Backbone as CSV, one residue per row, in Angstrom:
resi,resn,N_x,N_y,N_z,CA_x,CA_y,CA_z,C_x,C_y,C_z
1,MET,12.830,-2.688,-14.788,13.228,-2.296,-13.442,13.070,-3.450,-12.463
2,SER,11.990,-4.246,-12.598,11.787,-5.346,-11.661,12.926,-6.340,-11.727
3,GLU,13.499,-6.554,-12.925,14.614,-7.491,-13.040,15.873,-6.923,-12.398
4,LEU,16.062,-5.610,-12.484,17.227,-5.007,-11.848,17.141,-5.108,-10.333
5,LEU,15.919,-4.988,-9.803,15.747,-5.026,-8.356,15.707,-6.450,-7.816
6,GLY,15.484,-7.408,-8.701,15.665,-8.804,-8.351,14.725,-9.351,-7.300
7,ARG,15.291,-10.195,-6.450,14.520,-11.004,-5.518,13.624,-10.160,-4.617
8,ARG,14.108,-9.035,-4.130,13.316,-8.235,-3.198,11.996,-7.795,-3.839
9,PHE,12.073,-7.324,-5.064,10.868,-6.883,-5.766,9.890,-8.044,-5.925
10,HIS,10.380,-9.191,-6.350,9.502,-10.327,-6.652,8.901,-10.954,-5.414
11,ARG,9.523,-10.756,-4.253,8.938,-11.287,-3.023,7.635,-10.579,-2.657
12,LEU,7.370,-9.440,-3.235,6.167,-8.681,-2.930,4.979,-9.105,-3.788
13,PHE,5.239,-9.890,-4.831,4.216,-10.224,-5.817,4.150,-11.727,-6.053
14,SER,3.014,-12.162,-6.589,2.882,-13.544,-7.034,3.651,-13.731,-8.334
15,ALA,3.728,-14.959,-8.799,4.397,-15.235,-10.075,3.720,-14.509,-11.231
16,ALA,2.440,-14.224,-11.076,1.692,-13.511,-12.121,1.831,-11.998,-12.002
17,GLY,2.582,-11.533,-10.994,2.817,-10.105,-10.850,1.722,-9.352,-10.125
18,ARG,0.958,-10.053,-9.290,-0.107,-9.401,-8.516,0.204,-9.494,-7.028
19,SER,-0.385,-8.579,-6.260,-0.079,-8.553,-4.830,-1.254,-8.071,-3.992
20,VAL,-1.490,-8.788,-2.904,-2.391,-8.326,-1.847,-1.490,-7.968,-0.667
21,THR,-1.308,-6.676,-0.466,-0.444,-6.170,0.602,-1.322,-5.552,1.684
22,ILE,-1.074,-5.928,2.917,-1.844,-5.391,4.031,-1.043,-4.275,4.695
23,ALA,-1.667,-3.103,4.796,-1.010,-1.941,5.392,-1.181,-1.975,6.913
24,MET,-0.052,-1.984,7.606,-0.034,-1.978,9.067,1.006,-0.965,9.542
25,ASP,1.014,0.196,8.897,1.974,1.249,9.212,1.330,2.426,9.934
26,HIS,0.051,2.302,10.280,-0.712,3.417,10.836,-0.243,3.835,12.227
27,GLY,0.188,2.880,13.025,0.520,3.166,14.412,1.671,4.122,14.605
28,SER,2.550,4.219,13.619,3.719,5.092,13.773,3.349,6.570,13.773
29,THR,2.185,6.904,13.220,1.741,8.304,13.216,0.380,8.501,13.870
30,ASP,-0.405,7.427,14.010,-1.751,7.555,14.568,-1.906,6.907,15.941
31,GLY,-0.913,6.189,16.420,-1.028,5.524,17.702,-1.902,4.283,17.611
32,VAL,-2.719,4.063,18.645,-3.549,2.863,18.726,-4.864,3.096,17.991
33,LEU,-5.151,2.247,16.996,-6.402,2.323,16.256,-7.240,1.082,16.543
34,ALA,-8.559,1.231,16.493,-9.462,0.105,16.707,-9.155,-1.006,15.708
35,GLY,-9.039,-2.228,16.196,-8.733,-3.369,15.350,-7.260,-3.652,15.207
36,PHE,-6.432,-2.698,15.661,-4.984,-2.822,15.492,-4.278,-2.724,16.851
37,GLU,-4.997,-3.108,17.902,-4.409,-3.056,19.233,-3.313,-4.106,19.413
38,ASP,-3.457,-5.245,18.738,-2.534,-6.376,18.904,-1.898,-6.711,17.558
39,PRO,-0.739,-6.143,17.244,-0.124,-6.382,15.931,0.143,-7.858,15.635
40,ALA,0.563,-8.621,16.651,0.868,-10.035,16.420,-0.377,-10.780,15.940
41,LYS,-1.505,-10.511,16.568,-2.762,-11.175,16.196,-3.173,-10.801,14.777
42,VAL,-3.093,-9.517,14.454,-3.467,-9.073,13.108,-2.548,-9.705,12.063
43,LEU,-1.263,-9.719,12.335,-0.319,-10.344,11.400,-0.672,-11.802,11.153
44,GLU,-0.921,-12.533,12.215,-1.252,-13.950,12.068,-2.524,-14.141,11.256
45,GLU,-3.514,-13.259,11.470,-4.792,-13.382,10.762,-4.649,-13.091,9.273
46,VAL,-3.959,-12.023,8.928,-3.890,-11.665,7.505,-2.943,-12.584,6.744
47,ILE,-1.901,-13.047,7.393,-1.002,-13.997,6.729,-1.715,-15.327,6.513
48,ALA,-2.547,-15.733,7.481,-3.357,-16.938,7.303,-4.325,-16.785,6.137
49,GLY,-4.749,-15.550,5.870,-5.648,-15.292,4.752,-4.975,-15.269,3.393
50,GLY,-3.632,-15.298,3.382,-2.903,-15.362,2.113,-2.265,-14.075,1.659
51,ALA,-2.072,-13.120,2.564,-1.424,-11.860,2.180,-0.051,-12.118,1.570
52,ASP,0.262,-11.385,0.511,1.575,-11.512,-0.131,2.640,-10.723,0.609
53,ALA,2.245,-9.581,1.163,3.220,-8.685,1.778,2.554,-7.838,2.843
54,ILE,3.388,-7.280,3.718,2.943,-6.391,4.780,3.718,-5.085,4.661
55,LEU,2.978,-3.966,4.689,3.588,-2.637,4.774,3.468,-2.189,6.221
56,THR,4.599,-1.954,6.890,4.518,-1.643,8.312,5.665,-0.739,8.756
57,SER,5.729,-0.503,10.056,6.754,0.351,10.636,8.013,-0.442,10.959
58,ILE,9.094,0.270,11.180,10.344,-0.387,11.548,10.196,-1.104,12.893
59,GLY,9.396,-0.545,13.797,9.207,-1.166,15.097,8.509,-2.503,15.007
60,ILE,7.432,-2.574,14.243,6.730,-3.845,14.071,7.614,-4.841,13.339
61,ALA,8.351,-4.366,12.348,9.244,-5.273,11.610,10.250,-5.932,12.540
62,ARG,10.768,-5.200,13.492,11.786,-5.746,14.397,11.171,-6.613,15.503
63,HIS,10.047,-6.195,16.039,9.468,-6.907,17.183,8.682,-8.153,16.790
64,PHE,8.232,-8.216,15.536,7.396,-9.342,15.114,8.010,-10.067,13.920
65,SER,9.320,-10.233,13.960,10.035,-10.855,12.841,9.610,-12.309,12.631
66,LYS,9.244,-12.997,13.700,8.827,-14.399,13.549,7.570,-14.504,12.698
67,GLN,6.586,-13.651,12.981,5.349,-13.673,12.198,5.594,-13.256,10.756
68,LEU,6.604,-12.420,10.522,6.855,-11.862,9.191,7.834,-12.670,8.346
69,LYS,8.302,-13.786,8.842,9.417,-14.480,8.184,9.076,-15.048,6.810
70,ASP,7.791,-15.323,6.545,7.437,-15.966,5.277,6.605,-15.072,4.360
71,VAL,6.690,-13.766,4.553,5.865,-12.852,3.763,6.727,-11.682,3.310
72,GLY,6.354,-11.056,2.186,7.065,-9.870,1.737,6.905,-8.735,2.749
73,LEU,7.902,-7.860,2.815,7.891,-6.839,3.857,8.356,-5.494,3.296
74,LEU,7.519,-4.467,3.487,7.857,-3.091,3.132,7.866,-2.252,4.402
75,ILE,8.828,-1.332,4.499,8.952,-0.468,5.673,8.565,0.968,5.316
76,ARG,7.654,1.533,6.119,7.310,2.942,5.977,8.480,3.777,6.479
77,CYS,9.015,4.628,5.618,10.230,5.382,5.945,9.977,6.835,6.326
78,ASP,8.750,7.329,6.117,8.480,8.718,6.499,7.419,8.767,7.587
79,GLY,7.392,9.898,8.283,6.461,10.058,9.390,6.742,11.352,10.116
80,ALA,6.929,11.265,11.451,7.278,12.412,12.302,6.102,13.317,12.591
81,THR,4.877,12.857,12.307,3.686,13.594,12.714,2.874,12.695,13.629
82,SER,1.880,13.247,14.335,1.086,12.452,15.259,-0.215,13.165,15.566
83,PRO,-1.190,12.452,16.171,-2.428,13.114,16.570,-2.194,14.160,17.665
84,LEU,-1.071,14.069,18.361,-0.786,14.978,19.468,-0.177,16.293,18.999
85,LEU,0.556,16.224,17.898,1.199,17.435,17.368,1.425,17.245,15.874
86,GLU,0.581,17.864,15.074,0.719,17.721,13.618,1.924,18.517,13.142
87,SER,2.739,17.877,12.341,3.925,18.529,11.793,4.184,17.968,10.407
88,PRO,5.000,18.634,9.598,5.290,18.113,8.256,5.931,16.735,8.313
89,ARG,5.550,15.893,7.361,6.181,14.570,7.281,7.631,14.731,6.859
90,GLU,8.447,13.814,7.321,9.841,13.786,6.911,10.355,12.364,6.982
91,LEU,11.496,12.123,6.377,12.096,10.791,6.456,12.579,10.534,7.873
92,VAL,12.225,9.379,8.406,12.647,9.018,9.756,13.335,7.659,9.799
93,VAL,13.286,6.924,8.689,13.925,5.605,8.600,14.779,5.583,7.339
94,GLY,16.021,5.161,7.488,16.931,5.105,6.346,17.011,3.725,5.726
95,ILE,17.639,3.652,4.569,17.758,2.372,3.870,18.613,1.386,4.663
96,ASP,19.555,1.883,5.447,20.327,0.957,6.276,19.424,0.252,7.282
97,ASP,18.415,0.960,7.812,17.463,0.336,8.731,16.564,-0.665,7.996
98,VAL,16.165,-0.313,6.791,15.353,-1.226,5.982,16.111,-2.524,5.755
99,LEU,17.384,-2.405,5.394,18.198,-3.588,5.134,18.443,-4.399,6.407
100,SER,18.738,-3.716,7.506,19.055,-4.448,8.736,17.832,-5.158,9.309
101,SER,16.637,-4.674,8.965,15.412,-5.334,9.430,15.071,-6.563,8.595
102,GLY,15.760,-6.742,7.471,15.473,-7.858,6.577,14.324,-7.594,5.623
103,ALA,13.895,-6.346,5.534,12.757,-6.014,4.677,13.125,-6.080,3.201
104,ASP,12.087,-6.125,2.375,12.269,-6.228,0.928,12.166,-4.896,0.208
105,ALA,11.517,-3.909,0.823,11.264,-2.645,0.121,11.030,-1.522,1.114
106,ALA,11.162,-0.298,0.613,10.880,0.915,1.380,9.615,1.553,0.822
107,ALA,8.977,2.383,1.639,7.771,3.084,1.191,7.735,4.477,1.793
108,ALA,7.200,5.425,1.028,7.068,6.804,1.517,6.014,7.519,0.689
109,MET,5.528,8.648,1.230,4.528,9.448,0.545,5.149,10.219,-0.622
110,TYR,4.313,10.512,-1.616,4.677,11.457,-2.668,3.439,12.314,-2.912
111,ILE,3.454,13.547,-2.364,2.285,14.424,-2.381,2.683,15.745,-3.042
112,PRO,2.427,15.886,-4.339,2.923,17.077,-5.047,2.037,18.306,-4.963
113,GLY,0.822,18.214,-4.401,-0.113,19.318,-4.506,-0.371,20.111,-3.246
114,THR,0.501,20.006,-2.245,0.303,20.764,-1.015,1.426,21.787,-0.850
115,HIS,1.181,22.770,-0.004,2.209,23.790,0.250,3.417,23.183,0.957
116,ASP,3.174,22.139,1.752,4.274,21.416,2.382,4.834,20.433,1.352
117,ARG,5.896,20.816,0.705,6.437,20.024,-0.401,7.577,19.107,0.036
118,THR,7.605,18.763,1.321,8.733,17.966,1.797,8.810,16.599,1.119
119,SER,7.662,15.977,0.873,7.707,14.627,0.307,8.277,14.624,-1.108
120,THR,8.016,15.680,-1.876,8.558,15.726,-3.233,10.063,15.973,-3.225
121,SER,10.590,16.414,-2.082,12.040,16.574,-1.939,12.694,15.310,-1.404
122,TYR,12.072,14.718,-0.369,12.750,13.571,0.243,12.516,12.263,-0.499
123,PHE,11.399,12.146,-1.243,11.159,10.872,-1.916,12.238,10.533,-2.945
124,PRO,12.633,11.452,-3.838,13.690,11.100,-4.798,15.009,10.727,-4.120
125,LEU,15.305,11.361,-2.985,16.542,11.027,-2.268,16.465,9.630,-1.677
126,LEU,15.288,9.280,-1.131,15.093,7.925,-0.612,15.239,6.896,-1.730
127,ALA,14.610,7.162,-2.874,14.677,6.223,-3.990,16.105,6.057,-4.490
128,SER,16.833,7.156,-4.579,18.217,7.088,-5.042,19.073,6.227,-4.123
129,GLU,18.926,6.441,-2.820,19.698,5.656,-1.858,19.271,4.192,-1.891
130,ALA,17.975,3.941,-2.004,17.477,2.568,-2.042,18.014,1.811,-3.251
131,HIS,18.058,2.478,-4.390,18.474,1.793,-5.610,19.969,1.475,-5.627
132,ARG,20.748,2.165,-4.793,22.158,1.778,-4.672,22.301,0.374,-4.111
133,TRP,21.283,-0.044,-3.366,21.299,-1.365,-2.730,20.254,-2.301,-3.339
134,ASN,19.740,-1.937,-4.504,18.713,-2.739,-5.182,17.492,-2.980,-4.309
135,VAL,17.115,-1.968,-3.547,15.910,-2.017,-2.715,14.786,-1.300,-3.449
136,PRO,13.674,-1.974,-3.727,12.541,-1.301,-4.381,11.905,-0.270,-3.458
137,VAL,11.234,0.705,-4.069,10.575,1.758,-3.303,9.137,1.924,-3.796
138,MET,8.218,1.933,-2.842,6.816,2.218,-3.143,6.523,3.676,-2.812
139,ALA,5.876,4.361,-3.741,5.391,5.720,-3.491,3.902,5.690,-3.240
140,GLU,3.466,6.330,-2.166,2.047,6.547,-1.960,1.744,7.901,-2.596
141,ALA,1.318,7.859,-3.849,1.185,9.055,-4.674,-0.244,9.577,-4.620
142,LEU,-0.421,10.658,-3.869,-1.738,11.266,-3.686,-1.609,12.754,-3.984
143,PRO,-2.361,13.281,-4.943,-2.149,14.671,-5.366,-2.127,15.670,-4.222
144,TYR,-3.083,15.527,-3.290,-3.204,16.463,-2.167,-3.198,15.735,-0.824
145,GLY,-2.581,14.572,-0.803,-2.592,13.774,0.410,-3.998,13.312,0.713
146,PHE,-4.316,13.213,1.999,-5.661,12.817,2.405,-6.507,14.026,2.774
147,GLU,-6.056,15.211,2.385,-6.806,16.424,2.678,-8.117,16.449,1.890
148,SER,-9.094,17.156,2.448,-10.370,17.341,1.759,-10.192,18.429,0.701
149,HIS,-9.824,18.000,-0.489,-9.561,18.929,-1.586,-10.490,18.575,-2.744
150,PRO,-11.061,19.550,-3.432,-12.023,19.243,-4.502,-11.447,18.390,-5.626
151,ASN,-10.122,18.449,-5.807,-9.498,17.674,-6.878,-8.690,16.484,-6.367
152,ALA,-8.970,16.068,-5.131,-8.174,14.999,-4.524,-8.170,13.727,-5.360
153,ARG,-9.320,13.421,-5.984,-9.412,12.198,-6.796,-9.685,12.511,-8.260
154,ASN,-9.393,13.728,-8.646,-9.496,14.094,-10.051,-8.544,13.232,-10.870
155,VAL,-9.034,12.714,-11.983,-8.251,11.743,-12.759,-6.917,12.330,-13.213
156,ASP,-6.945,13.541,-13.757,-5.702,14.141,-14.230,-4.730,14.383,-13.087
157,ALA,-5.255,14.827,-11.941,-4.383,15.077,-10.786,-3.748,13.787,-10.285
158,VAL,-4.546,12.728,-10.197,-4.009,11.440,-9.738,-3.012,10.890,-10.756
159,ALA,-3.340,11.009,-12.041,-2.424,10.536,-13.079,-1.096,11.286,-13.023
160,ASN,-1.163,12.590,-12.813,0.065,13.382,-12.719,0.893,12.992,-11.502
161,ALA,0.233,12.805,-10.362,0.953,12.416,-9.146,1.648,11.068,-9.326
162,CYS,0.944,10.119,-9.937,1.528,8.795,-10.147,2.707,8.847,-11.121
163,ARG,2.550,9.595,-12.197,3.634,9.703,-13.172,4.851,10.388,-12.559
164,MET,4.621,11.454,-11.800,5.741,12.151,-11.162,6.455,11.235,-10.165
165,ALA,5.694,10.437,-9.434,6.311,9.502,-8.491,7.205,8.509,-9.217
166,ALA,6.714,7.963,-10.330,7.518,7.025,-11.110,8.759,7.706,-11.687
167,GLU,8.581,8.920,-12.182,9.717,9.661,-12.747,10.770,9.964,-11.684
168,ASN,10.332,10.051,-10.422,11.250,10.361,-9.332,11.729,9.120,-8.591
169,GLY,11.551,7.961,-9.207,12.194,6.759,-8.698,11.311,5.684,-8.127
170,ALA,9.992,5.862,-8.112,9.120,4.830,-7.552,9.111,3.589,-8.436
171,ASP,9.246,2.443,-7.811,9.171,1.163,-8.515,7.757,0.596,-8.459
172,ILE,6.997,1.034,-7.471,5.600,0.654,-7.276,4.866,1.922,-6.847
173,VAL,3.657,2.101,-7.344,2.876,3.285,-6.977,1.559,2.843,-6.340
174,LYS,1.294,3.388,-5.184,0.033,3.161,-4.459,-0.787,4.447,-4.543
175,THR,-2.061,4.337,-4.946,-2.857,5.554,-5.092,-4.336,5.272,-4.940
176,PHE,-5.137,6.336,-5.041,-6.589,6.224,-5.008,-7.102,5.502,-6.248
177,TYR,-8.191,4.754,-6.086,-8.999,4.363,-7.229,-9.947,5.515,-7.501
178,THR,-10.019,5.959,-8.736,-10.763,7.178,-9.061,-12.259,6.947,-9.246
179,GLY,-12.712,5.701,-9.098,-14.145,5.449,-9.045,-14.796,4.953,-10.306
180,GLU,-14.041,4.867,-11.392,-14.631,4.439,-12.665,-13.528,3.818,-13.516
181,PRO,-13.742,2.587,-14.029,-12.658,1.866,-14.717,-12.028,2.620,-15.875
182,GLU,-12.840,3.247,-16.722,-12.275,3.916,-17.898,-11.357,5.062,-17.503
183,SER,-11.745,5.821,-16.465,-10.890,6.929,-16.041,-9.604,6.400,-15.409
184,PHE,-9.720,5.284,-14.679,-8.533,4.744,-14.021,-7.544,4.182,-15.038
185,LYS,-8.036,3.735,-16.177,-7.144,3.237,-17.228,-6.177,4.322,-17.690
186,LYS,-6.611,5.570,-17.645,-5.719,6.675,-18.020,-4.523,6.728,-17.085
187,ILE,-4.764,6.504,-15.799,-3.689,6.498,-14.815,-2.746,5.334,-15.060
188,ILE,-3.312,4.175,-15.330,-2.496,2.982,-15.588,-1.626,3.178,-16.833
189,ARG,-2.228,3.716,-17.893,-1.489,3.894,-19.154,-0.342,4.886,-19.017
190,SER,-0.519,5.909,-18.202,0.490,6.971,-18.141,1.543,6.746,-17.061
191,CYS,1.371,5.737,-16.236,2.345,5.439,-15.177,3.079,4.156,-15.531
192,PHE,4.379,4.255,-15.757,5.123,3.079,-16.209,5.551,2.163,-15.068
193,ALA,5.243,2.527,-13.822,5.445,1.624,-12.685,4.122,0.925,-12.378
194,PRO,4.170,-0.299,-11.841,2.917,-0.971,-11.487,2.137,-0.175,-10.444
195,VAL,0.812,-0.141,-10.614,-0.054,0.651,-9.746,-0.886,-0.266,-8.857
196,MET,-0.900,0.064,-7.561,-1.720,-0.647,-6.592,-2.696,0.339,-5.965
197,VAL,-3.838,-0.153,-5.538,-4.912,0.691,-5.034,-4.932,0.651,-3.510
198,LEU,-5.082,1.820,-2.901,-5.185,1.885,-1.444,-6.634,1.705,-1.006
199,GLY,-6.808,1.437,0.283,-8.147,1.195,0.798,-8.799,2.417,1.390
200,GLY,-8.016,3.232,2.123,-8.580,4.421,2.751,-9.372,4.089,3.994
201,PRO,-10.240,5.021,4.447,-11.033,4.791,5.656,-11.930,3.568,5.519
202,LYS,-12.307,2.996,6.657,-13.194,1.830,6.670,-14.492,2.164,5.946
203,THR,-14.869,1.307,4.997,-16.098,1.517,4.237,-17.281,0.903,4.971
204,HIS,-18.497,1.278,4.553,-19.710,0.799,5.207,-20.373,-0.335,4.441
205,SER,-19.909,-0.603,3.227,-20.506,-1.657,2.408,-19.405,-2.550,1.849
206,ASP,-19.373,-3.797,2.304,-18.377,-4.733,1.786,-18.582,-4.976,0.298
207,LYS,-19.826,-5.025,-0.126,-20.120,-5.279,-1.536,-19.563,-4.159,-2.414
208,GLU,-19.837,-2.900,-2.045,-19.327,-1.778,-2.833,-17.812,-1.721,-2.803
209,PHE,-17.242,-2.034,-1.663,-15.784,-2.046,-1.523,-15.160,-3.059,-2.478
210,LEU,-15.675,-4.278,-2.474,-15.124,-5.328,-3.334,-15.400,-5.041,-4.807
211,GLU,-16.546,-4.462,-5.102,-16.847,-4.099,-6.495,-15.869,-3.049,-7.005
212,SER,-15.535,-2.078,-6.171,-14.595,-1.037,-6.608,-13.212,-1.632,-6.858
213,LEU,-12.807,-2.594,-6.044,-11.499,-3.223,-6.241,-11.488,-4.106,-7.485
214,ARG,-12.604,-4.767,-7.746,-12.693,-5.572,-8.971,-12.589,-4.656,-10.193
215,ASP,-13.252,-3.506,-10.133,-13.162,-2.540,-11.235,-11.723,-2.049,-11.409
216,ALA,-11.050,-1.793,-10.290,-9.659,-1.336,-10.371,-8.777,-2.406,-11.004
217,ARG,-9.005,-3.651,-10.632,-8.245,-4.755,-11.235,-8.496,-4.819,-12.731
218,ASP,-9.756,-4.717,-13.129,-10.095,-4.770,-14.553,-9.462,-3.620,-15.326
219,ALA,-9.267,-2.487,-14.649,-8.666,-1.318,-15.298,-7.146,-1.409,-15.371
220,GLY,-6.550,-2.349,-14.638,-5.108,-2.539,-14.735,-4.324,-2.485,-13.446
221,ALA,-4.987,-2.270,-12.312,-4.266,-2.298,-11.033,-3.723,-3.701,-10.789
222,VAL,-2.474,-3.787,-10.318,-1.850,-5.096,-10.102,-2.092,-5.614,-8.688
223,GLY,-2.720,-4.802,-7.849,-2.956,-5.264,-6.493,-3.520,-4.171,-5.621
224,VAL,-3.537,-4.471,-4.324,-4.070,-3.544,-3.336,-3.088,-3.390,-2.182
225,VAL,-3.165,-2.242,-1.522,-2.454,-2.006,-0.258,-3.517,-1.492,0.702
226,ILE,-4.023,-2.359,1.549,-5.218,-2.046,2.329,-4.979,-2.366,3.800
227,GLY,-5.402,-1.454,4.671,-5.236,-1.640,6.105,-6.549,-1.729,6.846
228,ARG,-7.171,-0.565,7.120,-8.355,-0.527,7.977,-9.504,-1.375,7.469
229,ASN,-9.700,-1.447,6.174,-10.793,-2.254,5.647,-10.535,-3.753,5.802
230,VAL,-9.324,-4.107,6.188,-9.016,-5.507,6.507,-9.063,-5.729,8.008
231,TRP,-8.196,-5.011,8.759,-8.104,-5.346,10.180,-9.176,-4.707,11.052
232,GLN,-10.049,-3.871,10.473,-11.236,-3.419,11.189,-12.489,-4.188,10.760
233,SER,-12.318,-5.179,9.897,-13.453,-6.018,9.514,-13.660,-7.091,10.595
234,PRO,-14.849,-7.683,10.681,-15.093,-8.714,11.698,-14.113,-9.881,11.620
235,SER,-13.674,-10.215,10.405,-12.686,-11.278,10.235,-11.599,-10.825,9.269
236,PRO,-10.448,-10.362,9.786,-9.357,-9.973,8.891,-8.899,-11.114,7.985
237,THR,-8.953,-12.339,8.478,-8.553,-13.484,7.650,-9.496,-13.636,6.465
238,ALA,-10.795,-13.564,6.723,-11.775,-13.725,5.645,-11.685,-12.589,4.634
239,MET,-11.479,-11.361,5.106,-11.359,-10.245,4.173,-10.104,-10.400,3.316
240,THR,-9.012,-10.848,3.918,-7.790,-11.065,3.132,-8.027,-12.141,2.087
241,ARG,-8.700,-13.219,2.471,-9.015,-14.283,1.498,-9.864,-13.755,0.353
242,ALA,-10.792,-12.868,0.653,-11.630,-12.290,-0.395,-10.789,-11.461,-1.366
243,LEU,-9.843,-10.697,-0.833,-8.956,-9.902,-1.692,-8.054,-10.797,-2.535
244,VAL,-7.562,-11.863,-1.931,-6.728,-12.826,-2.671,-7.536,-13.449,-3.808
245,ALA,-8.790,-13.786,-3.538,-9.640,-14.357,-4.581,-9.819,-13.382,-5.735
246,LEU,-10.029,-12.097,-5.407,-10.205,-11.082,-6.452,-8.970,-10.939,-7.325
247,PHE,-7.809,-10.784,-6.675,-6.617,-10.414,-7.437,-5.798,-11.606,-7.930
248,HIS,-5.845,-12.727,-7.238,-5.046,-13.877,-7.661,-5.841,-14.932,-8.407
249,HIS,-7.133,-15.007,-8.136,-7.947,-16.073,-8.724,-9.061,-15.553,-9.609
250,ASP,-9.016,-14.248,-9.917,-9.939,-13.646,-10.871,-11.395,-13.805,-10.459
251,ALA,-11.656,-13.804,-9.150,-13.029,-13.924,-8.659,-13.817,-12.659,-8.966
252,THR,-15.101,-12.812,-9.139,-15.974,-11.652,-9.256,-16.157,-11.044,-7.869
253,ALA,-16.724,-9.848,-7.835,-16.987,-9.213,-6.545,-17.971,-10.041,-5.731
254,ASP,-18.976,-10.620,-6.389,-19.951,-11.445,-5.670,-19.306,-12.712,-5.121
255,GLU,-18.408,-13.320,-5.886,-17.708,-14.511,-5.393,-16.817,-14.167,-4.205
256,ALA,-16.135,-13.023,-4.287,-15.292,-12.591,-3.167,-16.143,-12.305,-1.936
257,LEU,-17.330,-11.728,-2.153,-18.227,-11.436,-1.037,-18.690,-12.734,-0.367
258,GLN,-18.946,-13.771,-1.151,-19.323,-15.065,-0.581,-18.195,-15.632,0.279
259,ILE,-16.967,-15.494,-0.193,-15.815,-15.963,0.581,-15.723,-15.196,1.894
260,LEU,-15.957,-13.891,1.826,-15.918,-13.058,3.023,-16.966,-13.499,4.039
261,HIS,-18.190,-13.683,3.569,-19.279,-14.058,4.476,-19.105,-15.478,5.021
262,ALA,-18.558,-16.359,4.212,-18.349,-17.744,4.668,-17.315,-17.827,5.775
263,GLY,-16.395,-16.856,5.801,-15.312,-16.899,6.784,-15.640,-16.218,8.093
264,ARG,-16.810,-15.623,8.197,-17.166,-14.889,9.415,-17.860,-15.812,10.419
């Protein structure tokens, strides 16, 4: 599939097929978040740290094209909810907008375990339209979304969500790390699309955070898609460098932590 999608797909990854992608798509549904008040500054910091790609909104893609000119770019295509009025997610950006922005890929949620099944309906349609133009699509495959559900990170549930996303057209799958390398290997083995790990809410321990990502890499994750744990850190550049060291240079968690601390 990566060869069929060509240049756009490969712009998101290193020659070795790994990627450190920084998520900056939060503002389209959450508004202003701490650490993300100035998109231009954050972009400059994470790109200086060696980010391979940025996942962001159509608005940021258009307004900050100069900062984004030398990095891979994915556009979040679903949304339509906000802190002011919660509503079901839906597609709000089309592939024509993705193409006109100069982006390399589209991204959307794939959440099969909630009563609101809109994402399982719109994601295959987005993927179908994207593939007509050889545009790769990333699925954020979460069994129950970010809801507090007892099986939210259950290995079988996550594996099923990832496999269903791939079966429905995802070229890249972003999902939870399930917390243990052997269990995560089951997800990697059963999903024929490359799997990347999300960051989630800001963590309280940089060491534990980096150790979990190193474990995910060892289990087969090809990269990360991380937002708050980068741009809410004291130095987004240093945190990005630490992630690059982990995924591109095979650094240990302790070595990545040293890079992080040296950059602060």
